[in-house]
C-alpha positions as CSV (number, residue, x, y, z in Angstrom):
1,X,84.2,39.9,44.7
2,X,82.2,42.8,44.3
3,X,78.6,43.8,44.6
4,X,76.4,44.0,41.8
5,X,74.3,46.9,41.4
6,X,71.4,47.1,38.8
7,X,69.6,50.5,38.0
8,X,65.9,50.8,38.3
9,X,64.5,53.3,36.3
10,X,61.4,54.6,38.0
11,X,57.9,54.3,35.9
12,X,57.0,57.2,34.4
13,X,54.5,59.8,36.1
14,X,51.4,59.6,35.5
15,X,49.7,62.9,34.5
16,X,46.1,62.5,36.0
17,X,45.2,66.0,34.2
18,X,46.2,65.3,30.7
19,X,44.8,61.5,30.8
20,X,41.5,63.0,32.4
21,X,41.0,65.5,29.5
22,X,41.9,63.2,26.7
23,X,38.9,61.2,28.7
24,X,36.6,63.8,28.6
25,X,36.5,64.7,25.5
26,X,36.3,60.9,24.2
27,X,33.5,60.2,27.1
28,X,30.6,59.7,24.8
29,X,32.6,56.7,23.0
30,X,33.8,55.3,26.5
31,X,30.4,55.4,28.1
32,X,29.3,53.6,25.5
33,X,31.7,50.9,25.3
34,X,32.1,50.8,29.3
35,X,28.4,50.6,30.4
36,X,26.7,49.7,27.0
37,X,23.1,49.5,28.7
38,X,23.2,53.1,29.7
39,X,21.2,55.7,27.3
40,X,22.1,59.7,27.0
41,X,19.8,62.1,29.5
42,X,20.4,65.7,28.9
43,X,24.5,65.6,29.4
44,X,24.2,62.5,31.7
45,X,25.0,59.0,30.8
46,X,22.4,56.9,32.6
47,X,22.9,53.4,33.5
48,X,22.7,50.4,35.3
49,X,25.4,49.8,37.6
50,X,27.4,46.6,36.7
51,X,29.3,46.3,39.8
52,X,25.9,45.1,41.6
53,X,22.4,43.8,41.1
54,X,21.0,46.9,39.3
55,X,18.0,46.0,37.4
56,X,17.0,49.1,36.3
57,X,18.8,52.3,34.8
58,X,18.6,55.5,36.9
59,X,20.5,55.5,40.0
60,X,24.0,55.2,38.1
61,X,24.8,58.0,36.4
62,X,28.1,59.7,35.0
63,X,28.3,63.7,33.8
64,X,29.3,63.5,30.1
65,X,30.7,67.3,30.5
66,X,33.0,66.2,34.0
67,X,33.5,62.6,34.2
68,X,31.6,63.4,37.4
69,X,29.7,59.9,38.3
70,X,27.5,58.7,40.8
71,X,25.4,55.7,42.3
72,X,22.8,57.3,44.3
73,X,21.2,53.9,45.8
74,X,24.8,53.1,47.1
75,X,26.6,56.3,47.4
76,X,29.4,55.4,45.5
77,X,30.9,58.7,44.1
78,X,34.0,59.7,41.9
79,X,34.5,63.1,40.3
80,X,36.6,62.2,36.9
81,X,36.9,59.6,34.1
82,X,39.8,57.9,36.0
83,X,37.9,57.3,39.2
84,X,35.3,55.7,36.9
85,X,37.6,53.4,35.4
86,X,38.8,52.5,38.5
87,X,35.5,51.9,39.8
88,X,34.4,49.8,36.8
89,X,37.7,47.6,36.6
90,X,37.8,47.2,40.9
91,X,41.5,48.9,40.4
92,X,43.3,51.5,42.3
93,X,43.6,55.0,40.7
94,X,47.0,54.9,39.1
95,X,46.5,51.6,37.0
96,X,43.0,52.8,35.5
97,X,45.0,55.9,34.5
98,X,47.6,53.7,32.8
99,X,45.0,51.6,31.1
100,X,42.9,54.6,30.1
101,X,45.9,56.0,28.5
102,X,46.8,53.3,26.6
103,X,43.1,53.3,25.3
104,X,43.5,56.5,24.6
105,X,46.8,56.2,23.0
106,X,48.7,59.0,25.3
107,X,51.9,58.4,25.9
């Protein structure tokens, strides 16, 4: 009896740069959705860190131009919208990129 094999296609390659670029252009709306208790302060979105018992906004902020973010109380930080999405969703960068691409309508 012959051996049966199936061709397995690899998932489409993620274009992290394109996803980050699209996310940066939509960042104000994304941040209002992801961190609804936050507010704009200059070019920063200042909010409470939803992943810890953060009682006051101020130590967690996102640069609305670059997407770089950080929690100055814990030292957690990242450099782009995908890393922020991964952090907020407690997932890896690839899954965050896929979810963000779907959210933004990117193939």
